[in-house]
C-alpha positions in Angstrom: -32.1 -20.2 10.3 -29.9 -20.4 7.2 -26.8 -22.5 7.4 -23.5 -22.0 5.6 -20.4 -24.2 5.4 -16.8 -23.3 5.3 -13.9 -25.6 4.3 -10.3 -25.4 5.2 -8.3 -27.7 2.9 -4.9 -27.3 4.5 -1.6 -29.1 4.1 -2.4 -31.6 6.9 -6.1 -32.0 6.8 -9.6 -30.9 5.6 -11.8 -29.2 8.1 -15.5 -28.4 7.6 -17.6 -26.1 9.8 -21.3 -25.6 9.4 -22.6 -22.3 11.0 -25.6 -20.1 11.4 -25.3 -17.5 8.6 -26.6 -14.7 10.8 -24.7 -15.3 14.1 -21.7 -17.5 13.1 -22.6 -20.0 15.8 -21.1 -23.4 15.1 -23.8 -26.0 14.4 -21.5 -29.0 13.6 -18.0 -29.8 12.3 -16.0 -32.5 10.6 -12.5 -33.3 9.5 -10.4 -35.8 7.5 -6.7 -36.2 7.1 -4.4 -35.4 4.2 -1.3 -37.4 3.4 2.2 -36.2 4.3 4.6 -34.9 1.7 5.2 -31.8 -0.4 4.1 -33.5 -3.6 0.5 -34.9 -3.4 -2.1 -36.4 -5.7 -5.0 -33.9 -5.5 -7.4 -36.8 -5.5 -6.5 -37.2 -1.8 -7.9 -33.7 -1.2 -11.1 -34.6 -3.0 -11.6 -37.8 -1.0 -10.9 -35.9 2.2 -13.4 -33.2 1.3 -16.1 -35.9 0.9 -15.1 -37.5 4.2 -15.0 -34.3 6.1 -18.4 -33.1 4.8 -19.9 -36.5 5.8 -18.2 -36.2 9.2 -19.9 -32.8 9.6 -23.3 -34.3 8.9 -23.6 -33.5 5.2 -24.9 -30.5 3.3 -28.6 -31.3 2.9 -29.6 -28.3 5.0 -26.8 -26.0 4.0 -27.6 -23.1 1.7 -24.0 -22.0 0.7 -20.4 -23.2 0.9 -17.0 -21.8 0.3 -13.6 -23.5 0.2 -10.4 -22.0 1.6 -7.2 -23.8 0.7 -3.5 -23.9 1.1 -2.0 -21.3 -1.2 0.4 -21.7 -4.1 0.0 -25.4 -4.8 0.4 -26.2 -8.5 -2.4 -28.3 -9.9 -1.9 -28.9 -13.6 -4.8 -30.4 -15.7 -4.8 -31.8 -19.2 -7.5 -31.2 -21.8 -9.5 -34.1 -20.4 -9.6 -32.5 -16.9 -7.1 -35.0 -15.5 -4.3 -34.1 -13.2 -1.0 -34.2 -15.1 1.2 -34.9 -12.2 1.1 -34.7 -8.4 0.6 -31.2 -7.1 3.7 -29.4 -5.8 2.7 -27.8 -2.5 3.8 -24.4 -1.2 6.4 -26.0 1.0 8.1 -27.9 -1.8 11.4 -26.1 -2.4 12.7 -27.9 -5.5 11.8 -24.8 -7.5 14.3 -22.6 -5.6 16.7 -22.4 -8.5 13.9 -21.6 -10.9 12.8 -18.7 -8.6 16.3 -17.3 -8.6 16.4 -17.4 -12.4 13.1 -15.6 -12.7 14.2 -12.9 -10.3 17.4 -12.4 -12.2 15.6 -12.1 -15.5 13.4 -9.2 -14.4 14.9 -7.9 -11.2 13.3 -7.6 -7.7 11.8 -4.2 -8.2 10.0 -5.1 -11.4 8.5 -8.2 -9.7 7.2 -6.1 -6.8 5.8 -3.5 -9.1 3.9 -6.1 -11.2 2.9 -8.6 -8.6 3.5 -7.2 -5.1 6.1 -10.0 -4.4 9.5 -11.4 -5.3 9.4 -15.0 -6.5 10.6 -17.7 -4.1 10.2 -21.5 -4.3 6.7 -21.3 -2.7 4.9 -19.5 -5.5 3.1 -21.2 -8.3 4.9 -19.4 -11.1 8.3 -20.8 -9.9 6.9 -24.3 -9.8 5.7 -23.9 -13.4 9.2 -22.8 -14.4 10.6 -25.9 -12.7 8.0 -28.1 -14.5 9.0 -26.5 -17.8 12.7 -27.3 -17.3 12.6 -30.5 -15.3 9.6 -32.3 -16.8 9.0 -30.9 -20.3 6.8 -33.9 -21.3 4.4 -33.0 -18.4 4.6 -29.3 -19.2 3.5 -30.0 -22.8 0.4 -31.7 -21.6 -0.8 -28.9 -19.4 -4.1 -27.4 -20.6 -5.0 -25.5 -17.4 -3.3 -24.5 -14.1 -5.3 -24.2 -10.9 -4.6 -23.9 -7.2 -5.9 -26.3 -4.5 -9.0 -24.3 -3.6 -9.8 -23.6 -7.3 -9.6 -27.3 -8.2 -11.7 -28.5 -5.2 -14.4 -25.9 -6.0 -14.4 -27.0 -9.6 -14.9 -30.6 -8.6 -17.5 -29.7 -6.0 -19.5 -27.9 -8.7 -19.6 -31.1 -10.8 -16.7 -30.7 -13.1 -13.8 -33.0 -13.7 -12.8 -36.0 -15.9 -15.8 -37.2 -18.0 -15.8 -40.6 -16.2 -15.8 -39.1 -12.7 -18.1 -36.0 -12.9 -21.5 -35.1 -14.2 -20.5 -32.0 -16.1 -17.3 -33.2 -17.5 -13.9 -31.4 -18.1 -15.0 -27.9 -18.8 -11.8 -26.0 -18.1 -13.6 -22.7 -18.8 -15.6 -23.3 -15.6 -12.4 -22.9 -13.5 -12.7 -20.0 -11.0 -10.7 -18.5 -8.1 -10.5 -15.4 -6.0 -8.1 -12.5 -5.8 -6.3 -13.7 -2.6 -5.3 -17.0 -4.1 -4.5 -15.6 -7.5 -2.2 -13.1 -5.8 0.1 -15.9 -4.6 0.8 -17.2 -8.1 3.4 -14.6 -9.1 1.5 -13.9 -12.3 -1.4 -11.8 -11.0 -1.3 -8.2 -10.0 -3.2 -7.4 -6.8 -3.2 -3.7 -7.5 -4.8 -3.9 -11.0 -6.5 -7.2 -10.1 -5.5 -8.7 -13.4 -3.3 -11.5 -14.7 0.1 -10.7 -16.1 0.2 -12.8 -19.3 3.9 -12.1 -19.9 4.8 -13.4 -16.4 2.8 -16.6 -16.9 4.6 -17.2 -20.2 7.9 -16.4 -18.5 7.1 -19.2 -16.1 5.7 -22.0 -18.2 7.0 -20.9 -21.6 3.4 -21.0 -23.1 0.7 -18.3 -23.5 -2.3 -18.2 -21.2 -5.9 -17.2 -21.3 -8.5 -16.6 -18.6 -11.3 -19.2 -18.3 -14.3 -18.1 -20.3 -12.3 -15.6 -22.4 -12.5 -17.0 -25.9 -11.1 -20.3 -27.1 -7.5 -21.1 -28.2 -4.7 -23.5 -27.4 -3.4 -21.2 -24.7 -3.2 -22.6 -21.1 -6.3 -21.8 -19.1 -6.1 -20.0 -15.7 -9.2 -19.6 -13.5 -11.3 -16.4 -13.8 -11.2 -14.3 -10.7 -14.5 -14.0 -8.9 -15.4 -10.9 -6.8 -15.2 -11.5 -3.0 -18.9 -11.2 -2.5 -19.9 -13.2 -5.5 -20.6 -16.9 -6.1 -18.7 -19.1 -8.4 -22.1 -20.7 -9.3 -25.2 -22.3 -7.9 -25.5 -26.0 -8.3 -28.2 -26.9 -10.9 -28.2 -30.6 -9.9 -27.0 -32.8 -7.1 -23.2 -33.6 -7.1 -22.2 -36.8 -5.3 -18.9 -36.5 -3.4 -16.4 -39.3 -2.6 -17.9 -41.5 0.2 -21.5 -40.7 -0.7 -22.1 -37.2 0.7 -24.1 -35.0 -1.7 -23.7 -31.3 -2.6 -27.4 -30.6 -3.2 -29.1 -28.7 -6.1 -29.4 -25.0 -5.3 -26.2 -24.9 -3.1 -24.4 -21.6 -3.6 -20.7 -22.0 -4.0 -18.8 -18.9 -2.9 -15.5 -17.5 -4.4 -13.4 -19.3 -1.8 -10.0 -17.9 -0.7 -6.4 -18.7 0.2 -6.0 -20.0 3.7 -4.4 -16.9 5.2 -7.0 -14.6 3.8 -9.6 -17.0 5.1 -8.1 -16.7 8.6 -8.1 -12.9 8.3 -11.8 -13.0 7.3 -12.6 -15.5 10.1 -10.9 -13.3 12.7 -12.6 -10.2 11.3 -9.3 -8.4 10.9 -9.4 -4.7 10.1 -7.0 -1.8 9.8 -4.6 -2.0 12.8 -5.0 -5.7 13.3 -2.2 -8.2 12.7 -2.3 -11.9 13.3 0.5 -14.4 14.0 -0.5 -17.9 13.1 1.4 -20.9 14.5 0.8 -24.0 12.4 3.5 -26.4 11.2 4.6 -23.2 9.3 4.1 -19.7 10.6 2.6 -16.6 9.2 2.3 -12.9 10.1 -0.4 -11.0 8.2 -2.6 -8.0 8.4 -5.2 -6.1 6.4 -4.7 -2.7 4.8 -6.4 -0.5 2.2 -3.1 1.1 1.4 -1.0 0.1 -1.5 2.2 -1.4 -0.3 5.5 -2.7 -1.8 8.5 -4.3 -0.2 11.4 -4.4 -2.8 13.3 -6.9 -0.5 10.6 -9.5 -1.1 10.3 -10.2 2.7 6.7 -9.1 2.8 4.4 -10.3 0.0 1.6 -7.9 -0.9 -1.2 -10.4 -1.4 -4.9 -9.5 -1.9 -7.2 -10.4 1.0 -10.7 -11.9 0.8 -12.6 -8.5 0.8 -10.8 -6.5 -2.0 -8.2 -5.0 0.3 -4.5 -6.0 0.7 -3.0 -8.7 2.9 0.7 -8.0 3.6 2.1 -11.3 4.8 5.4 -12.9 5.9 5.6 -16.7 5.9 8.1 -19.0 7.7 8.5 -22.7 7.0 9.4 -23.5 10.6 6.9 -22.8 13.4 5.2 -25.6 15.3 7.5 -27.9 13.4 10.3 -26.7 15.7 8.4 -27.9 18.7 7.8 -31.2 17.1 11.5 -31.7 16.3 12.8 -30.7 19.8 9.9 -32.4 21.6 10.7 -35.6 19.7 14.3 -35.3 20.6 13.5 -34.9 24.3 10.7 -37.5 24.2 7.9 -35.1 25.3 4.7 -33.7 23.9 4.0 -30.0 23.4 2.6 -29.5 26.9 5.6 -31.2 28.6 8.0 -29.2 26.3 6.3 -26.0 27.5 6.8 -27.0 31.1 10.5 -27.6 30.5 10.8 -24.2 28.7 9.2 -22.2 31.5 11.6 -23.8 34.0 14.5 -21.9 32.2 14.9 -18.2 32.2 14.0 -15.8 29.4 16.9 -15.9 26.9 17.9 -19.4 28.0 21.1 -18.0 29.5 22.4 -17.3 26.0 21.4 -20.6 24.2 19.8 -19.7 20.9 18.2 -22.0 18.3 18.1 -20.8 14.7 15.2 -23.1 13.6 15.7 -23.6 9.9 15.0 -27.3 10.0 13.6 -27.5 6.5 15.3 -24.5 5.0 13.5 -21.2 5.3 11.2 -19.0 3.2 11.6 -15.8 5.2 14.5 -15.1 5.0 14.8 -16.8 1.6 17.2 -19.6 2.5 15.8 -22.8 1.0 19.0 -24.8 1.6 19.6 -23.6 5.2 19.8 -25.9 8.2 19.1 -25.3 11.9 21.9 -24.4 14.3 22.3 -24.1 18.1 24.5 -21.3 19.4 25.7 -20.7 23.0 26.1 -24.2 24.3 27.9 -24.4 27.7 27.8 -27.0 30.4 25.2 -24.8 32.1 22.9 -24.4 29.1 23.1 -27.9 27.6 20.1 -29.4 29.4 16.5 -30.2 28.6 15.1 -27.0 30.1 17.4 -24.6 28.2 16.9 -26.5 24.9 13.2 -26.4 25.3 13.3 -22.7 26.0 15.5 -22.0 23.0 13.0 -23.9 20.8 10.1 -21.7 21.8 12.1 -18.5 21.5 13.6 -19.4 18.2 10.2 -20.1 16.7 8.8 -16.9 18.0 11.8 -14.7 17.2 11.6 -15.7 13.6 8.0 -14.5 13.6 8.9 -11.3 15.5 11.2 -10.5 12.6 8.3 -11.1 10.3 6.2 -8.7 12.4 8.9 -6.0 12.2 9.0 -6.4 8.4 5.2 -6.0 8.1 5.4 -2.8 10.3 8.3 -1.5 8.1 5.9 -1.4 5.1 3.8 1.1 7.0 1.2 -1.2 8.5 0.2 0.0 12.0 -0.1 -2.7 14.6 -2.7 -1.7 17.2 -3.9 -5.3 18.0 -1.8 -8.4 17.8 -3.7 -11.7 17.7 -2.1 -15.2 18.2 -3.8 -18.1 16.5 -3.0 -21.7 15.4 -2.7 -25.0 17.2 0.6 -24.1 18.9 -1.0 -20.9 20.4 -3.0 -23.1 22.8 0.3 -23.9 24.6 0.7 -21.8 27.7 4.5 -21.5 27.2 3.9 -20.1 23.7 1.6 -17.5 25.1 3.9 -16.4 27.9 7.0 -16.3 25.7 5.2 -14.5 22.9 4.4 -11.6 25.2 8.1 -11.4 26.0 9.5 -11.8 22.4 6.9 -9.5 20.8 7.1 -7.0 23.7 3.4 -6.1 23.4 0.0 -7.3 24.6 -1.1 -10.5 22.8 -4.7 -11.1 22.1 -5.8 -14.8 22.2 -9.0 -15.6 20.4 -10.9 -18.6 21.6 -9.5 -21.8 20.0 -11.2 -22.4 16.7 -10.8 -23.2 13.0 -10.5 -19.6 11.7 -9.7 -20.5 8.1 -12.9 -22.6 7.9 -14.7 -19.8 9.7 -13.6 -17.3 7.2 -14.7 -19.5 4.3 -18.1 -19.9 6.0 -18.4 -16.1 6.5 -17.6 -15.6 2.8 -20.3 -18.2 2.0 -22.8 -16.2 4.0 -21.7 -13.1 2.1 -22.4 -14.8 -1.3 -25.7 -16.1 0.0 -27.1 -12.9 1.5 -25.2 -10.1 -0.3 -23.9 -8.7 3.1 -20.8 -9.7 4.9 -22.0 -10.7 8.4 -20.4 -9.4 11.6 -19.7 -12.4 13.7 -18.4 -11.8 17.3 -14.9 -12.7 18.3 -14.0 -13.3 22.0 -10.4 -12.8 23.1 -8.3 -12.8 26.2 -5.2 -10.8 26.7 -1.7 -11.7 27.8 0.0 -8.6 29.0 3.3 -7.4 27.4 6.5 -8.5 29.2 9.2 -7.1 27.0 12.5 -9.0 26.9 14.3 -7.3 24.0 17.6 -9.1 24.7 16.0 -12.3 23.5 15.4 -11.0 20.0 18.7 -9.2 19.9 20.6 -12.5 20.6 18.5 -14.3 18.1 19.2 -11.8 15.4 23.0 -12.0 16.1 22.9 -15.8 15.8 21.0 -15.6 12.5 23.5 -13.1 11.1 26.4 -15.4 12.1 24.7 -18.5 10.7 
């Protein structure tokens, strides 16, 4: 039995799953926490990777590994392979003004035509523009730009500062995959090539692809094919905490977290997933070229060579945390309160923009509560409005994905919040269609493990996925009231 490992280095934590390469059966798992914040020293991710691998029983019997990571995070390296400044994560909105400037300079349609997206604060390119303007002394030191999964894979393969890694600071060894590159705003998922002009528009300096000659230009990772390996380890690499990546370990291309989840779920044409983490995403897989000039749907690449149309919200399970904290209850108790109130909460609507919002692009927005009366101002109605506000925002995302021509034949609900019974019940009402519930699992890490098996064997394995169905219970008035409240906010 060959074993493979998949890593999910997310905003909150690092999860590792070790699986049978042929069947996908889970053999063992591990995890470690990441610090809070939207600006983080990447060393915390490296330490957590070592701890999570140790917690999963190590890699001594593992033949291949791949890392999936949170997308868009800006990891800047100097010529010695050291991190220039803390990484700005996808949910850091300080680059909102930079994004608006970049859109104004080229226009939305040009951005969509060249990258499949319209820049917002989340994307790496806008963070580089912010760095150029706000911290020019740091921008001047940048010798390479990577994303979280790129950087972690580079370190796992033995590269890094000379005093910390056996292979030293070889920036030309940096590598990534198409899904993560497509979230930078300077890579074209249609041509599968970097757009050098857009990179220079962002940072104000020329770029070159790792391994492509030598110059003073800023290095970006080479893009590895989905079924290929970044490399095979030629010697043991010791990780923080003492775990070892052994000689002969195959390191797969890795992927962005949403593409990893799509691969872990085995999404195909007609499948769309709604993921409820702290943030929320709606994404599907299509072989058809797509473009959304409004920028609502980003036309990323997936982890197989196809496209991954995606909508992302900043406020998903975060909404339940805020309202649950206000009411002094956990998610389960909040769900019990919510189901005690009627669908539509008798007109009480929560617009849940607690930390601004990415979709719609309103980084400075705040949350609002509409429809308060003596009859609706109680714990049950507020809990119901919280669940409905979270899910209505994602229902708008689903409608936007469908508007690009993606057909939704199967809707899957995943993420930690999807385990809540109230979420499942209300989702079938808000989305107005059957909802498929895969067994609880770490699907980003599963996708990375499946990719590792692909790199190891040359064939993408077909791992089974068990689901249960919550039957559609359409309540269109809930979404109609939500949309009216958003329009008025």
